[in-house]
C-alpha positions in Angstrom: -88.9 -113.6 -161.9 -86.5 -114.9 -159.3 -86.9 -114.4 -155.6 -86.6 -110.8 -154.5 -83.2 -110.2 -152.9 -83.3 -108.2 -149.7 -81.3 -108.2 -146.5 -81.8 -107.8 -142.8 -82.3 -104.8 -140.6 -79.3 -103.9 -138.6 -78.5 -106.7 -136.2 -77.9 -105.4 -132.6 -74.2 -105.6 -131.9 -74.7 -107.1 -128.4 -76.9 -109.9 -129.7 -74.1 -111.3 -131.8 -71.6 -113.7 -130.3 -69.3 -113.3 -133.1 -66.1 -113.5 -134.9 -63.8 -111.6 -132.6 -63.0 -114.5 -130.4 -59.9 -116.7 -130.2 -58.4 -118.4 -133.2 -59.7 -121.9 -133.8 -58.1 -125.4 -133.9 -55.0 -124.8 -135.9 -54.9 -121.0 -135.2 -55.3 -119.8 -138.8 -58.6 -118.0 -139.0 -61.3 -116.8 -136.6 -64.2 -117.2 -139.1 -65.2 -117.8 -142.7 -67.0 -115.3 -144.9 -68.4 -116.7 -148.1 -69.9 -115.5 -151.4 -71.0 -117.5 -154.4 -73.7 -119.8 -155.9 -75.1 -123.3 -155.3 -71.6 -124.7 -154.9 -71.4 -122.8 -151.6 -75.1 -121.9 -150.6 -75.8 -123.5 -147.2 -79.5 -122.3 -147.1 -79.9 -118.7 -148.3 -82.2 -119.5 -151.2 -84.2 -121.8 -148.9 -84.8 -118.9 -146.6 -85.5 -116.4 -149.3 -88.0 -118.8 -150.9 -89.9 -119.2 -147.7 -90.6 -115.5 -147.7 -91.9 -115.4 -151.3 -94.8 -116.8 -153.3 -92.4 -118.6 -155.6 -92.6 -122.4 -156.2 -90.0 -124.0 -153.9 -86.9 -125.2 -155.9 -86.6 -129.0 -156.2 -83.5 -129.1 -154.0 -85.6 -128.2 -151.0 -87.0 -131.7 -151.0 -85.7 -135.2 -150.3 -83.4 -136.9 -151.3 -81.3 -133.7 -151.0 -79.3 -133.7 -147.8 -79.9 -137.4 -147.2 -76.3 -138.5 -146.7 -75.1 -136.2 -143.9 -77.8 -133.9 -142.6 -80.6 -136.5 -143.2 -82.9 -133.8 -144.5 -82.9 -131.0 -147.1 -80.9 -128.0 -145.9 -80.9 -125.9 -149.0 -77.6 -127.4 -150.1 -77.6 -128.6 -153.7 -76.1 -132.0 -153.0 -76.8 -135.2 -151.0 -74.6 -133.9 -148.2 -71.8 -131.5 -147.4 -70.3 -128.9 -149.7 -66.6 -127.8 -150.0 -67.3 -124.9 -147.6 -68.5 -127.4 -145.0 -65.4 -129.4 -145.2 -63.3 -126.3 -144.9 -65.1 -125.3 -141.8 -64.7 -128.7 -140.2 -61.0 -128.9 -141.1 -60.4 -125.5 -139.4 -62.4 -126.5 -136.3 -65.0 -123.8 -137.1 -68.8 -124.5 -136.8 -70.6 -124.9 -140.1 -71.2 -121.5 -141.7 -74.8 -120.2 -141.4 -76.5 -118.7 -144.4 -76.8 -114.9 -144.0 -80.6 -115.1 -144.2 -80.6 -117.3 -141.0 -78.5 -114.7 -139.3 -81.1 -112.1 -140.3 -83.8 -114.2 -138.7 -82.0 -115.3 -135.6 -79.6 -112.4 -134.9 -77.1 -114.8 -133.5 -73.8 -116.3 -134.7 -71.7 -118.6 -132.8 -68.3 -117.3 -131.9 -65.8 -118.0 -134.7 -68.5 -119.0 -137.1 -68.7 -116.4 -139.8 -71.5 -115.9 -142.4 -72.3 -117.2 -145.9 -73.9 -114.9 -148.5 -73.8 -117.4 -151.3 -77.2 -118.1 -153.1 -78.0 -121.0 -155.3 -78.5 -119.8 -158.9 -76.5 -116.6 -158.3 -74.5 -115.0 -161.1 -71.5 -112.8 -161.0 -73.1 -110.3 -163.4 -76.3 -108.5 -162.3 -79.6 -109.9 -163.5 -80.2 -106.8 -165.6 -77.3 -107.8 -167.9 -78.7 -111.3 -168.4 -82.3 -110.1 -168.9 -81.0 -107.8 -171.6 -79.6 -110.9 -173.3 -83.0 -112.6 -173.1 -82.0 -114.9 -170.2 -84.2 -114.7 -167.0 -82.8 -116.2 -163.8 -85.7 -118.2 -162.4 -84.1 -118.7 -159.0 -82.7 -115.4 -157.7 -81.4 -111.9 -158.6 -78.9 -112.2 -155.8 -75.8 -111.6 -158.0 -72.3 -111.1 -156.6 -73.0 -107.3 -156.5 -76.2 -107.9 -154.4 -74.3 -110.2 -152.0 -71.6 -107.6 -151.6 -74.2 -105.0 -150.6 -75.6 -107.5 -148.1 -72.1 -107.9 -146.7 -71.4 -104.2 -146.4 -74.7 -103.7 -144.6 -74.0 -106.6 -142.2 -70.4 -105.7 -141.4 -71.0 -102.6 -139.2 -73.4 -104.6 -137.1 -70.6 -106.8 -135.9 -67.8 -104.2 -135.3 -68.0 -100.9 -133.5 -65.1 -99.0 -135.3 -63.4 -99.2 -138.7 -60.4 -100.7 -137.0 -62.6 -103.4 -135.5 -64.1 -104.1 -138.9 -60.7 -104.4 -140.5 -59.6 -106.8 -137.7 -62.5 -109.1 -138.3 -61.7 -109.2 -142.0 -58.0 -109.6 -141.5 -58.5 -112.7 -139.4 -61.2 -114.2 -141.5 -60.9 -116.6 -144.5 -62.8 -115.1 -147.4 -64.3 -117.5 -149.9 -65.0 -115.7 -153.2 -67.2 -118.3 -154.8 -67.2 -120.3 -156.9 -69.1 -117.6 -158.8 -69.5 -117.0 -162.5 -70.5 -120.5 -163.6 -74.2 -119.6 -163.7 -73.5 -116.7 -166.0 -72.8 -119.4 -168.5 -75.1 -122.2 -167.2 -78.3 -120.2 -167.4 -77.5 -118.9 -170.9 -76.7 -122.4 -172.2 -79.8 -123.9 -170.7 -81.8 -121.1 -172.3 -80.5 -122.2 -175.7 -77.6 -119.8 -176.3 -74.5 -121.4 -178.1 -71.3 -121.5 -176.1 -69.5 -119.3 -178.6 -71.9 -116.5 -178.0 -70.9 -116.5 -174.3 -67.2 -115.8 -174.9 -67.9 -112.1 -174.7 -69.3 -112.6 -171.2 -66.0 -114.0 -169.7 -64.0 -110.7 -169.4 -67.1 -109.1 -167.8 -67.5 -111.9 -165.3 -63.8 -111.8 -164.4 -63.9 -108.0 -164.0 -66.9 -108.3 -161.6 -65.1 -110.9 -159.5 -61.9 -108.8 -159.4 -63.8 -105.7 -158.4 -65.4 -107.4 -155.4 -62.0 -108.8 -154.4 -60.4 -105.3 -154.5 -63.3 -103.9 -152.5 -62.8 -106.6 -149.8 -59.1 -105.9 -149.7 -59.7 -102.2 -149.2 -62.1 -103.1 -146.3 -59.3 -105.2 -144.6 -59.4 -108.7 -146.0 -56.0 -110.4 -146.1 -56.7 -114.0 -147.1 -59.0 -114.7 -150.0 -59.7 -118.0 -151.7 -60.8 -117.5 -155.3 -62.1 -120.7 -157.1 -62.1 -121.2 -160.9 -64.8 -122.9 -162.8 -65.4 -126.6 -162.9 -65.0 -128.7 -166.1 -68.5 -128.0 -167.4 -67.9 -130.3 -170.4 -68.1 -133.2 -167.8 -71.5 -132.1 -166.4 -74.4 -134.5 -166.9 -76.6 -131.5 -167.7 -74.3 -130.3 -170.5 -73.7 -133.8 -171.8 -77.5 -134.2 -172.1 -78.1 -130.8 -173.8 -75.4 -131.6 -176.4 -76.2 -135.3 -176.6 -75.6 -136.7 -180.1 -72.7 -134.4 -180.9 -70.1 -135.7 -183.2 -67.7 -138.2 -181.7 -64.8 -135.9 -182.3 -66.4 -133.4 -179.9 -65.7 -135.8 -176.9 -62.5 -136.4 -175.0 -61.8 -140.1 -175.6 -60.3 -140.5 -172.1 -63.1 -139.0 -170.1 -66.2 -138.8 -172.3 -66.4 -135.0 -171.6 -67.1 -132.4 -174.2 -63.8 -130.9 -175.2 -65.0 -127.4 -176.4 -66.9 -126.8 -173.2 -64.0 -127.7 -171.0 -61.7 -125.4 -173.1 -64.2 -122.6 -172.4 -64.0 -123.3 -168.7 -60.2 -123.3 -168.9 -60.2 -120.0 -170.7 -62.3 -118.5 -167.9 -59.8 -119.9 -165.4 -56.8 -118.6 -167.3 -58.2 -115.0 -167.4 -59.1 -115.2 -163.7 -55.6 -116.4 -162.8 -54.0 -113.6 -164.9 -56.2 -111.0 -163.0 -55.3 -112.5 -159.6 -51.6 -112.2 -160.4 -52.1 -108.5 -161.1 -53.8 -108.1 -157.7 -50.9 -109.9 -156.0 -48.5 -107.4 -157.5 -50.5 -104.5 -156.2 -51.1 -106.1 -152.8 -48.1 -108.2 -152.0 -49.1 -108.6 -148.3 -52.5 -110.1 -149.1 -52.9 -113.8 -149.6 -54.7 -114.3 -152.9 -55.2 -118.0 -153.3 -56.4 -119.5 -156.6 -58.4 -122.7 -156.1 -58.1 -124.9 -159.1 -61.5 -126.6 -159.0 -61.1 -127.6 -162.6 -58.1 -129.8 -162.3 -59.0 -131.1 -158.8 -62.2 -132.4 -160.3 -60.6 -133.7 -163.5 -58.8 -136.3 -161.3 -62.0 -138.3 -160.9 -63.3 -137.6 -164.3 -60.1 -139.2 -165.7 -60.0 -142.0 -163.1 -63.4 -142.4 -161.4 -62.8 -145.8 -159.9 -59.5 -144.6 -158.3 -61.6 -142.3 -156.1 -64.4 -144.8 -155.4 -66.8 -143.7 -158.1 -67.5 -147.2 -159.3 -70.7 -146.0 -161.1 -68.7 -143.4 -163.0 -68.3 -139.7 -162.9 -70.6 -138.6 -165.7 -74.0 -140.1 -164.9 -76.2 -138.4 -162.2 -77.1 -140.4 -159.1 -80.5 -138.6 -158.9 -82.5 -137.6 -162.0 -85.1 -138.2 -164.6 -83.6 -140.8 -166.8 -81.7 -140.7 -170.1 -78.1 -141.6 -170.9 -76.8 -139.4 -168.1 -79.9 -139.6 -165.8 -80.6 -135.9 -166.4 -83.8 -134.5 -167.6 -84.6 -130.8 -167.3 -88.3 -131.6 -167.1 -87.9 -134.3 -164.4 -85.4 -132.9 -161.9 -84.0 -134.7 -158.9 -86.7 -134.9 -156.2 -89.5 -135.0 -158.7 -91.8 -137.9 -158.0 -90.9 -139.4 -161.3 -87.1 -139.2 -160.7 -84.9 -142.0 -159.5 -82.2 -141.9 -156.9 -79.2 -144.3 -156.7 -78.8 -146.5 -153.6 -75.1 -145.6 -153.1 -74.4 -141.9 -153.9 -70.8 -142.3 -152.7 -70.2 -144.3 -155.8 -71.2 -141.4 -158.1 -69.4 -138.2 -158.7 -72.5 -136.4 -160.1 -75.5 -135.9 -157.9 -78.3 -134.3 -159.9 -76.8 -133.4 -163.3 -75.6 -129.9 -162.4 -74.1 -130.5 -158.9 -71.7 -133.1 -157.4 -72.1 -135.6 -154.6 -70.7 -135.0 -151.1 -68.0 -137.6 -152.0 -66.9 -135.7 -155.0 -66.8 -132.4 -153.1 -64.7 -134.1 -150.5 -62.2 -135.2 -153.1 -62.0 -131.6 -154.4 -61.7 -130.2 -150.8 -58.8 -132.5 -150.0 -57.0 -131.8 -153.3 -57.3 -128.0 -152.7 -56.9 -127.5 -149.0 -54.7 -130.5 -148.0 -53.1 -131.0 -151.4 -51.5 -129.1 -154.3 -54.4 -127.7 -156.2 -54.2 -124.1 -154.8 -51.8 -121.3 -155.8 -50.1 -120.6 -153.4 -50.7 -123.9 -151.6 -53.3 -123.4 -148.9 -51.7 -125.9 -146.5 -48.4 -124.0 -146.6 -50.3 -121.0 -145.1 -52.6 -123.0 -142.9 -52.1 -126.7 -142.2 -55.6 -128.4 -142.0 -54.7 -132.0 -141.9 -54.6 -132.2 -138.1 -58.4 -131.8 -137.8 -60.4 -134.9 -138.7 -63.4 -134.3 -140.9 -66.5 -136.2 -139.7 -68.0 -138.9 -141.8 -71.6 -139.2 -142.5 -72.3 -141.6 -139.7 -71.1 -139.0 -137.1 -73.1 -136.2 -138.6 -74.5 -133.3 -136.5 -77.1 -131.1 -138.1 -75.6 -127.8 -137.4 -76.9 -125.7 -140.2 -80.5 -125.8 -141.3 
Protein backbone atom coordinates (compact mmCIF):
# COMPACT_ATOMS: atom_id res chain seq x y z
CA UNK A 1 0.00 0.00 0.00
CA UNK A 2 1.03 3.59 -0.46
CA UNK A 3 2.01 5.96 2.28
CA UNK A 4 -0.87 6.83 4.56
CA UNK A 5 -2.28 10.28 3.82
CA UNK A 6 -2.93 12.41 6.86
CA UNK A 7 -2.68 16.09 7.59
CA UNK A 8 -1.63 18.37 10.37
CA UNK A 9 -3.30 19.47 13.56
CA UNK A 10 -4.68 23.01 13.46
CA UNK A 11 -1.79 25.43 13.07
CA UNK A 12 -2.00 28.29 15.58
CA UNK A 13 -2.96 31.40 13.69
CA UNK A 14 -0.44 33.66 15.39
CA UNK A 15 2.42 31.30 14.50
CA UNK A 16 1.87 31.84 10.82
CA UNK A 17 3.52 34.72 9.02
CA UNK A 18 1.34 34.29 6.02
CA UNK A 19 -0.29 35.27 2.87
CA UNK A 20 -2.14 38.37 3.91
CA UNK A 21 0.82 40.66 3.31
CA UNK A 22 1.53 43.02 0.49
CA UNK A 23 1.48 42.04 -3.15
CA UNK A 24 4.83 40.87 -4.49
CA UNK A 25 7.18 42.06 -7.23
CA UNK A 26 4.77 42.80 -10.05
CA UNK A 27 1.72 43.20 -7.79
CA UNK A 28 -0.27 40.26 -9.16
CA UNK A 29 -0.68 37.71 -6.37
CA UNK A 30 0.11 37.44 -2.68
CA UNK A 31 0.80 33.71 -2.75
CA UNK A 32 0.58 30.44 -4.65
CA UNK A 33 -1.58 27.51 -3.55
CA UNK A 34 -0.87 24.31 -5.47
CA UNK A 35 -2.37 20.86 -5.94
CA UNK A 36 -1.12 18.04 -8.13
CA UNK A 37 1.36 15.20 -8.56
CA UNK A 38 5.10 14.79 -9.18
CA UNK A 39 5.12 17.62 -11.72
CA UNK A 40 4.47 19.99 -8.80
CA UNK A 41 5.46 18.16 -5.58
CA UNK A 42 8.17 20.13 -3.78
CA UNK A 43 8.62 17.63 -0.96
CA UNK A 44 5.33 16.27 0.38
CA UNK A 45 5.97 12.62 -0.46
CA UNK A 46 9.43 12.97 1.05
CA UNK A 47 7.91 14.14 4.33
CA UNK A 48 5.14 11.53 4.30
CA UNK A 49 7.66 8.80 3.60
CA UNK A 50 9.83 9.85 6.54
CA UNK A 51 6.89 9.11 8.85
CA UNK A 52 6.17 5.67 7.43
CA UNK A 53 7.83 2.30 7.27
CA UNK A 54 7.78 2.35 3.48
CA UNK A 55 10.88 2.00 1.33
CA UNK A 56 12.01 5.53 0.35
CA UNK A 57 11.23 6.29 -3.30
CA UNK A 58 14.24 6.44 -5.63
CA UNK A 59 13.81 10.18 -6.20
CA UNK A 60 14.81 10.89 -2.59
CA UNK A 61 18.40 10.00 -3.48
CA UNK A 62 21.10 11.59 -5.66
CA UNK A 63 21.35 12.54 -8.49
CA UNK A 64 17.86 14.04 -7.97
CA UNK A 65 18.16 17.75 -7.19
CA UNK A 66 21.78 17.94 -8.33
CA UNK A 67 21.48 20.87 -10.74
CA UNK A 68 19.97 23.62 -8.60
CA UNK A 69 19.44 22.50 -5.00
CA UNK A 70 22.56 20.29 -4.96
CA UNK A 71 20.70 17.66 -2.97
CA UNK A 72 17.46 15.67 -3.28
CA UNK A 73 14.47 17.74 -2.15
CA UNK A 74 11.62 15.42 -3.07
CA UNK A 75 11.26 17.02 -6.50
CA UNK A 76 11.17 14.49 -9.33
CA UNK A 77 13.83 16.17 -11.45
CA UNK A 78 17.45 17.26 -11.40
CA UNK A 79 16.37 20.76 -10.34
CA UNK A 80 13.43 23.14 -10.34
CA UNK A 81 9.90 22.44 -11.46
CA UNK A 82 7.43 24.70 -13.25
CA UNK A 83 5.96 25.81 -9.90
CA UNK A 84 9.42 26.98 -8.79
CA UNK A 85 9.87 29.08 -11.91
CA UNK A 86 6.40 30.60 -11.42
CA UNK A 87 7.24 31.58 -7.84
CA UNK A 88 10.58 33.10 -8.87
CA UNK A 89 8.98 35.05 -11.71
CA UNK A 90 6.39 36.51 -9.32
CA UNK A 91 9.01 37.39 -6.71
CA UNK A 92 7.49 34.90 -4.28
CA UNK A 93 9.59 32.53 -2.12
CA UNK A 94 9.62 28.92 -3.31
CA UNK A 95 6.42 27.21 -2.23
CA UNK A 96 6.82 24.87 0.76
CA UNK A 97 5.20 21.43 0.80
CA UNK A 98 2.19 21.30 3.10
CA UNK A 99 3.82 18.58 5.18
CA UNK A 100 6.68 20.96 6.01
CA UNK A 101 4.10 23.52 7.09
CA UNK A 102 2.62 20.84 9.34
CA UNK A 103 6.00 20.24 10.97
CA UNK A 104 7.26 23.82 11.22
CA UNK A 105 4.03 25.80 11.70
CA UNK A 106 5.56 28.65 9.75
CA UNK A 107 5.14 30.13 6.32
CA UNK A 108 6.98 33.15 5.02
CA UNK A 109 4.79 36.11 4.21
CA UNK A 110 3.53 35.78 0.66
CA UNK A 111 4.68 32.21 0.23
CA UNK A 112 1.60 30.00 0.03
CA UNK A 113 1.48 26.23 0.36
CA UNK A 114 1.81 23.22 -1.91
CA UNK A 115 -0.44 20.18 -1.44
CA UNK A 116 0.85 18.26 -4.49
CA UNK A 117 2.14 14.73 -3.87
CA UNK A 118 4.30 12.68 -6.24
CA UNK A 119 2.33 9.72 -7.56
CA UNK A 120 -1.04 11.31 -6.79
CA UNK A 121 -4.08 10.63 -8.96
CA UNK A 122 -7.20 12.67 -9.58
CA UNK A 123 -9.48 9.72 -8.82
CA UNK A 124 -9.43 8.20 -5.34
CA UNK A 125 -7.28 5.14 -4.71
CA UNK A 126 -10.41 3.03 -4.13
CA UNK A 127 -11.37 3.50 -7.79
CA UNK A 128 -8.00 2.29 -9.03
CA UNK A 129 -7.85 -0.60 -6.59
CA UNK A 130 -11.22 -1.75 -7.89
CA UNK A 131 -9.60 -1.86 -11.34
CA UNK A 132 -6.72 -3.95 -9.99
CA UNK A 133 -4.19 -1.09 -9.89
CA UNK A 134 -2.51 -0.32 -6.57
CA UNK A 135 -0.67 3.00 -6.17
CA UNK A 136 2.63 2.09 -4.52
CA UNK A 137 3.48 5.71 -3.71
CA UNK A 138 0.53 7.40 -2.04
CA UNK A 139 -3.24 7.52 -1.62
CA UNK A 140 -3.16 11.33 -1.56
CA UNK A 141 -5.57 11.80 -4.48
CA UNK A 142 -6.91 15.21 -5.46
CA UNK A 143 -9.83 14.65 -3.09
CA UNK A 144 -7.44 14.00 -0.20
CA UNK A 145 -5.42 17.11 -1.08
CA UNK A 146 -8.62 19.17 -1.10
CA UNK A 147 -9.47 17.87 2.38
CA UNK A 148 -6.00 18.88 3.56
CA UNK A 149 -6.53 22.33 2.07
CA UNK A 150 -9.93 22.82 3.71
CA UNK A 151 -8.48 21.80 7.06
CA UNK A 152 -5.54 24.18 6.62
CA UNK A 153 -7.47 27.23 5.43
CA UNK A 154 -9.23 28.19 8.72
CA UNK A 155 -5.85 28.13 10.46
CA UNK A 156 -4.67 31.12 8.42
CA UNK A 157 -7.81 33.28 8.38
CA UNK A 158 -10.04 34.31 11.24
CA UNK A 159 -13.31 34.92 9.37
CA UNK A 160 -14.95 33.64 6.16
CA UNK A 161 -14.27 37.06 4.66
CA UNK A 162 -10.56 36.79 5.48
CA UNK A 163 -10.45 33.33 3.94
CA UNK A 164 -12.06 34.57 0.76
CA UNK A 165 -9.57 37.42 0.59
CA UNK A 166 -6.62 35.02 0.87
CA UNK A 167 -7.97 32.92 -1.98
CA UNK A 168 -8.97 35.95 -4.04
CA UNK A 169 -5.41 37.28 -4.02
CA UNK A 170 -3.72 33.88 -4.49
CA UNK A 171 -2.74 32.12 -7.68
CA UNK A 172 -4.22 28.61 -7.57
CA UNK A 173 -2.36 25.90 -9.51
CA UNK A 174 -4.68 22.96 -10.16
CA UNK A 175 -2.11 20.37 -11.10
CA UNK A 176 -1.03 18.98 -13.38
CA UNK A 177 -3.25 16.18 -12.05
CA UNK A 178 -4.77 13.22 -13.85
CA UNK A 179 -1.71 11.92 -15.67
CA UNK A 180 -1.06 9.27 -13.03
CA UNK A 181 -4.58 7.92 -13.37
CA UNK A 182 -3.35 6.69 -16.75
CA UNK A 183 0.35 6.17 -15.95
CA UNK A 184 -0.16 3.75 -13.07
CA UNK A 185 -2.66 1.73 -15.11
CA UNK A 186 -0.43 1.48 -18.19
CA UNK A 187 2.61 0.49 -16.12
CA UNK A 188 0.40 -2.16 -14.47
CA UNK A 189 -0.25 -3.60 -17.93
CA UNK A 190 -3.62 -2.16 -18.90
CA UNK A 191 -4.05 -1.28 -22.60
CA UNK A 192 -4.56 2.40 -23.33
CA UNK A 193 -7.93 1.78 -24.99
CA UNK A 194 -9.24 0.41 -21.70
CA UNK A 195 -8.47 3.75 -20.06
CA UNK A 196 -10.72 5.85 -22.29
CA UNK A 197 -13.56 5.35 -19.84
CA UNK A 198 -11.41 6.94 -17.11
CA UNK A 199 -11.08 10.28 -18.87
CA UNK A 200 -14.55 11.78 -18.21
CA UNK A 201 -14.25 10.66 -14.57
CA UNK A 202 -10.85 12.33 -14.21
CA UNK A 203 -12.10 15.54 -15.82
CA UNK A 204 -15.21 15.63 -13.61
CA UNK A 205 -13.05 15.23 -10.50
CA UNK A 206 -10.80 18.14 -11.51
CA UNK A 207 -13.79 20.33 -12.36
CA UNK A 208 -15.49 19.53 -9.06
CA UNK A 209 -12.42 20.71 -7.15
CA UNK A 210 -12.20 23.88 -9.26
CA UNK A 211 -15.84 24.70 -8.54
CA UNK A 212 -15.29 24.12 -4.83
CA UNK A 213 -12.30 26.47 -4.81
CA UNK A 214 -14.30 29.14 -6.64
CA UNK A 215 -17.09 28.86 -4.06
CA UNK A 216 -14.49 29.36 -1.33
CA UNK A 217 -13.26 32.55 -3.00
CA UNK A 218 -10.60 31.65 -5.60
CA UNK A 219 -10.51 34.07 -8.54
CA UNK A 220 -7.45 33.00 -10.55
CA UNK A 221 -6.85 29.33 -11.29
CA UNK A 222 -4.28 27.82 -13.66
CA UNK A 223 -5.40 24.40 -14.90
CA UNK A 224 -2.78 22.41 -16.85
CA UNK A 225 -3.55 19.76 -19.41
CA UNK A 226 -1.60 16.54 -19.79
CA UNK A 227 1.82 16.27 -21.37
CA UNK A 228 2.37 14.33 -24.64
CA UNK A 229 2.72 10.90 -23.01
CA UNK A 230 3.59 9.31 -26.34
CA UNK A 231 6.96 11.09 -26.09
CA UNK A 232 7.74 9.72 -22.61
CA UNK A 233 10.80 7.47 -22.41
CA UNK A 234 8.85 5.22 -20.05
CA UNK A 235 5.99 4.72 -22.50
CA UNK A 236 8.36 4.40 -25.45
CA UNK A 237 10.11 1.61 -23.56
CA UNK A 238 6.89 -0.15 -22.54
CA UNK A 239 5.69 -0.15 -26.14
CA UNK A 240 9.15 -0.70 -27.65
CA UNK A 241 9.01 -2.73 -30.85
CA UNK A 242 5.64 -1.40 -31.96
CA UNK A 243 4.92 -1.19 -35.67
CA UNK A 244 6.71 1.68 -37.40
CA UNK A 245 3.33 3.10 -38.37
CA UNK A 246 2.61 3.69 -34.68
CA UNK A 247 5.31 6.36 -34.45
CA UNK A 248 5.27 9.99 -35.55
CA UNK A 249 8.01 10.28 -38.18
CA UNK A 250 8.89 13.83 -37.12
CA UNK A 251 9.27 13.22 -33.39
CA UNK A 252 9.60 9.48 -32.80
CA UNK A 253 6.69 9.69 -30.35
CA UNK A 254 3.83 7.18 -30.21
CA UNK A 255 0.90 8.70 -32.08
CA UNK A 256 -1.96 6.85 -30.36
CA UNK A 257 -0.74 7.78 -26.88
CA UNK A 258 -0.42 11.43 -27.83
CA UNK A 259 -3.92 11.38 -29.30
CA UNK A 260 -5.15 9.99 -25.98
CA UNK A 261 -3.51 12.91 -24.13
CA UNK A 262 -5.00 15.36 -26.63
CA UNK A 263 -8.47 13.90 -26.05
CA UNK A 264 -8.07 14.37 -22.28
CA UNK A 265 -7.02 17.96 -22.93
CA UNK A 266 -9.94 18.64 -25.28
CA UNK A 267 -12.47 17.40 -22.72
CA UNK A 268 -10.78 19.48 -20.02
CA UNK A 269 -10.88 22.64 -22.13
CA UNK A 270 -14.57 22.12 -22.93
CA UNK A 271 -15.33 21.80 -19.23
CA UNK A 272 -13.28 24.91 -18.40
CA UNK A 273 -15.23 26.90 -21.00
CA UNK A 274 -18.43 25.92 -19.22
CA UNK A 275 -17.02 27.14 -15.90
CA UNK A 276 -16.07 30.47 -17.47
CA UNK A 277 -19.66 30.92 -18.66
CA UNK A 278 -20.98 30.33 -15.15
CA UNK A 279 -18.26 32.42 -13.45
CA UNK A 280 -17.33 35.22 -15.88
CA UNK A 281 -15.47 37.18 -13.19
CA UNK A 282 -13.13 34.30 -12.38
CA UNK A 283 -9.89 33.85 -14.35
CA UNK A 284 -9.82 30.21 -15.47
CA UNK A 285 -6.50 29.79 -17.28
CA UNK A 286 -5.86 26.65 -19.32
CA UNK A 287 -2.15 25.80 -19.40
CA UNK A 288 -1.29 23.93 -22.58
CA UNK A 289 1.50 21.71 -21.28
CA UNK A 290 1.06 19.44 -24.30
CA UNK A 291 1.90 21.91 -27.05
CA UNK A 292 4.43 23.80 -24.95
CA UNK A 293 6.36 20.54 -24.61
CA UNK A 294 5.82 19.48 -28.22
CA UNK A 295 8.04 22.40 -29.25
CA UNK A 296 11.16 20.62 -28.04
CA UNK A 297 9.97 17.18 -29.06
CA UNK A 298 9.69 18.50 -32.62
CA UNK A 299 12.92 20.54 -32.56
CA UNK A 300 15.08 19.47 -29.60
CA UNK A 301 18.30 21.13 -30.77
CA UNK A 302 16.53 24.49 -31.13
CA UNK A 303 16.03 24.44 -27.35
CA UNK A 304 19.50 23.20 -26.49
CA UNK A 305 18.64 19.52 -26.16
CA UNK A 306 21.54 18.29 -28.25
CA UNK A 307 21.15 14.79 -26.80
CA UNK A 308 17.55 14.68 -27.92
CA UNK A 309 14.19 14.82 -26.22
CA UNK A 310 13.28 11.14 -25.95
CA UNK A 311 16.17 9.45 -24.15
CA UNK A 312 16.40 9.83 -20.36
CA UNK A 313 19.46 11.47 -18.81
CA UNK A 314 19.29 9.18 -15.78
CA UNK A 315 18.21 5.56 -16.01
CA UNK A 316 18.93 1.87 -16.26
CA UNK A 317 19.86 1.48 -19.91
CA UNK A 318 18.00 0.41 -23.01
CA UNK A 319 17.16 2.37 -26.15
CA UNK A 320 15.61 5.21 -24.12
CA UNK A 321 17.74 4.71 -20.97
CA UNK A 322 14.65 3.66 -19.03
CA UNK A 323 14.31 0.41 -17.13
CA UNK A 324 11.49 -0.04 -14.64
CA UNK A 325 13.67 -2.46 -12.66
CA UNK A 326 16.70 -0.13 -12.58
CA UNK A 327 15.38 3.34 -11.83
CA UNK A 328 17.33 6.57 -11.73
CA UNK A 329 19.40 6.69 -8.49
CA UNK A 330 19.73 2.91 -8.44
CA UNK A 331 23.42 1.95 -8.01
CA UNK A 332 23.26 0.27 -11.42
CA UNK A 333 21.81 3.30 -13.18
CA UNK A 334 23.79 5.86 -15.17
CA UNK A 335 23.45 9.64 -15.20
CA UNK A 336 24.42 11.94 -18.05
CA UNK A 337 27.11 14.56 -17.51
CA UNK A 338 25.07 17.43 -18.99
CA UNK A 339 21.38 17.17 -18.05
CA UNK A 340 20.70 20.54 -19.65
CA UNK A 341 21.22 18.85 -23.01
CA UNK A 342 18.41 16.35 -22.32
CA UNK A 343 14.68 17.03 -22.13
CA UNK A 344 13.88 13.80 -20.28
CA UNK A 345 15.32 13.31 -16.81
CA UNK A 346 14.37 9.82 -15.56
CA UNK A 347 11.96 8.36 -18.09
CA UNK A 348 8.77 9.71 -16.53
CA UNK A 349 9.83 13.25 -15.64
CA UNK A 350 11.57 16.10 -17.43
CA UNK A 351 14.78 17.98 -16.69
CA UNK A 352 14.88 21.43 -15.14
CA UNK A 353 15.83 22.79 -18.57
CA UNK A 354 12.74 21.27 -20.17
CA UNK A 355 10.48 22.54 -17.38
CA UNK A 356 11.96 26.00 -17.90
CA UNK A 357 11.03 25.91 -21.59
CA UNK A 358 7.48 24.94 -20.67
CA UNK A 359 7.31 27.66 -17.99
CA UNK A 360 8.44 30.39 -20.40
CA UNK A 361 6.04 29.21 -23.11
CA UNK A 362 3.13 29.24 -20.67
CA UNK A 363 3.69 32.19 -18.38
CA UNK A 364 5.70 34.50 -20.61
CA UNK A 365 4.44 33.22 -23.96
CA UNK A 366 1.27 32.21 -25.76
CA UNK A 367 0.52 28.71 -24.45
CA UNK A 368 -2.15 29.66 -21.92
CA UNK A 369 -5.80 30.54 -22.56
CA UNK A 370 -6.31 33.37 -21.79
CA UNK A 371 -2.66 34.43 -21.93
CA UNK A 372 -1.27 34.59 -18.42
CA UNK A 373 1.09 37.45 -19.21
CA UNK A 374 -1.86 39.60 -20.28
CA UNK A 375 -3.26 39.21 -16.75
CA UNK A 376 0.06 39.28 -14.90
CA UNK A 377 3.30 40.31 -16.66
CA UNK A 378 6.15 38.17 -15.27
CA UNK A 379 9.02 38.97 -17.59
CA UNK A 380 10.31 41.79 -15.37
CA UNK A 381 11.56 39.37 -12.70
CA UNK A 382 14.72 37.47 -13.60
CA UNK A 383 14.66 33.75 -12.87
CA UNK A 384 17.88 32.62 -11.19
CA UNK A 385 20.17 30.21 -12.97
CA UNK A 386 21.60 27.12 -11.33
CA UNK A 387 24.85 28.85 -10.39
CA UNK A 388 23.01 31.36 -8.21
CA UNK A 389 20.83 28.80 -6.47
CA UNK A 390 19.59 29.20 -2.96
CA UNK A 391 18.23 26.14 -1.20
CA UNK A 392 14.92 27.57 -0.02
CA UNK A 393 12.72 24.48 0.07
CA UNK A 394 13.89 21.21 1.53
